[in-house]
N, C-alpha and C positions, 0 to 999 in steps of 0.2 A: 516640252521641243517645240520649234518652229515645223511650217511644214514644209519647207526645204531638209532642217536636220532631220525627221519622219522620212522623208523619203529616201536620204543616207542610207538611214536605219533598214529599211525594209529594201534595197538593193542589198547591201552589204548580207541582213538574211535568207535571201533568198536566192542568191546570184548562184547559188554552186548547184540550186536545184532548177531554177525556170532560164530557160532561151534569154537573152539580154533585150533582146526587141521585144518577144512577147513577154517580157518581167515590166518591162516601160508601160507598156498596154494595159495590164495588171494591175499597177499602182494607179495607176490614175485611175482606171474604174472602183478601184477600193475607197480612196480618200474622196470622189466624188460621192460616193454611197454612204458615206459618213458624214465629210461639211456639205454635201447640196453643191459643191463649187465642179463647174464642168472646165475642161481645158485651159481656156482660154479665163478665166478666175483663178485656177489653180495657179497660174505664171504670175497675174497680180497681186494673189495674197500669197508670194513663195515666203515671206519673210513676219508673216502672221502665227502667232504663236495657237496650237493648239489646248483645247482642255485636258484634263488629266483621261475623262471620259472618253474623247475621242481618241487619244493617245493608246487607252487602253484597249478598244475596241481593233484600231489598225493592227495592236502585238497579236491579237486573238486570230486576227485573220491570217496573219503572216503562221502562225501555226499550223492553221487548218492546211493554207496551200502547202506547208511540208510536209503533210497527212497525207497526201496527195489527195483532198477534199478538190472538187474541180470549181472554178472560179461562181459558178451560175445557182451551183447549190450553197454556197454561201454567202452567195447575196439574195438567194431564193429567187431570182428571174431569171429570163433566158430571150434572145431577140429570135422570131420567124418572120418572115415577111414584113416585115416594119411595123409587127406586135410587137408588144411588151407581157413576157407572159410568165406568171408564178409556176416555179420547178421548186420541187425536193427530191427527198429519195425517193419517193412512189412511185416519178418517172422519169423515163427518159429525156436525158437534154438532148432540145430539138438541133437537127443541122441543119447546115446551110444547105447540102447537096441534097435536100430532101425538099427542099423549092421549087426544082426541077420538076417532081412529080407532081405538086400543087400548079403550073405552071405549064403542065403536059395539059391536066384538067380542065383547065380554064381556056387551052385553046382547042379541047374537042368541043366545049361546051359552044363557042361562038360558031364552030362546024354546025354544031346540030339546033343552035338557033330558038330553044325553046327550054321553057323551065325543067332541068334535071331532077332525080331524085338520087340522092347520093350516100354510101354509106360509109363511113371509115373502121376498119373494124379494128383495136389495138391501139386506141386513141391517144395514152397516154396524156399527156399536158394537153390536149386538143389544138395540139398546134396545126396538125394539116385540115380539118374538117374547120375550123374557125380561119382559117387563112380563104378555104374555099367558099365561106358562105358569109364573107365581108367580099371575095370581088364577086360574087355572085348571089347579089342577096336575094335573088327570083328562086333559086336552088330551095329543094328542101333537102335538108343533110341532117342524118342519122349517125350516131360514131357509139361504139361499143369497146369496152376495156374488163376481162377477167378480174383486174386490180380495182377493190371497193377506193382505195387509197386515190389510185388515177385517176377514178372518174368524180372523187371529189374536185380533184386540183382541174379535172378539166370544164367541169360545173362553173366554175370559183371564173377561169380565163374567159368562157363564154359571157357569163353575167356581165363581168368587169367589160369587154370589149362589144355588147351588145349583141353577140352575134346568136338568135334563134334556133339553137340544137335541140333534139332529142337525145339526150346520154342514157344510155340503157346496163348496168353491170351483165356482162355474157363470155362463158368459155366460149369461142367459137369453132373450138377442136373438140367439145362435147355437147354441139349443138347439129340440132337435125336439118334446121330450118330456118332460114336467116329470118327476124320479124317485119319483112315487107319486101319488096319487088322495086328492084333499082336499077335504075340506067349507068351506072356509076358503082364499084365496090372498089374504092380503095383502100391499101392497110402498106405501114413499113414496119412490120414488124422487128426484133430482133435477128437478127439475120448471121451472127456466128457458132458456128459448130462448137457444144461444151470441150472437145478435145483441145480447140484450140483458143483456150478462156487462159494458161497457161502462157501466151505470148502477146496479151493485151497488156495496155497500158493498166495503173493500177488506180487512176484516178475510174477508170471505171468498173475492173471487177470487185476494186473494195469500197464502192460510194452510188455505180448503178444498180438500180432492179434487178435480181437474178431471174424471177418471174419471165 
């Protein structure tokens, strides 16, 4: 198949499941992940034949989308505050609205005008802690999470993005004391009551970590 033919195939396969505007964006992301071509290069290469391996991978991705698997888990990455982060089903997908929380802390730091000691509780992918450390390199940033799987992802992300953060696996709900004293305690934990789970999208309930 040519790139154009595979795009038509993906649209036909997924159009009943995904809104047309969102679908165009998702297909572009999938093709870039498989071919390495950005949007402009995809236009230039519209008649280029894809390899059988590339076709098979795109078809597999389409089936995963039909199964309500989020695009971030399919590709293994998400973006937060301009940082590309590794994600998998051990961590929640970073949400754009959470960036406002980081911006508040950055604004607070500018008012305090001193290096701050900051801890992120329930760090998940490490998105908040990493964004803070990148914006406030003089800050001392720590992060904790109950999940060992999440801590491994966060450590990897911090190393990749060269953010010096101390990560600890810790259950905050069964901890009498925090491991230090802090100027800022930040947390954006899951906040949906269990009784509301039945009304949520399958992308969330079937794939994001229940913990």
